N, C-alpha and C positions, 0 to 999 in steps of 0.2 A: 405461729412458730417461726423463729428466725431461720433464714437460709444459711447453711454452712458450706463453705468452700471445701472441696475435696482436696486433701493434701496428697502430694506425690508420695507413694508408699513403696515404690520399687516392686519387690517380689510379692509383697502382700497385695498389691494392686492386681497382679496377675491371678493370684488365688481367688480374689474377689470376683473377677469376671470369668473364672474357670478357663483361663487362656492356656492353650497348649494341651488341652485334654481332648483326646480323640472322641470320646463318647459325647462330648458337647459340641462337636463339629467346630471347635475353635483352634484346632491345631495349626491353622494357617495364619492366626492372628497373634500379635505380640504388642508390647508397649515399649517404645523407644525411650532413650534417656531423658527426653523432654516430657514424658508422660503422655505422649500421643499414641493413639491406636493405629497400628500399621498392619497391613495384610501381606 
C-alpha cells in the first residue's frame, strides 16, 4: 500500500485530531499556519 502524504487541511486538520475539545484533553493544543502541532 503506497504511503500518502498528509495535506495541510486547516480547520479539518483540527477536527481530525479533536483539537480544542475539552473532553479529549486537547484544549491546550492547536495547529499553526505551517501545519505544526503547538501547545
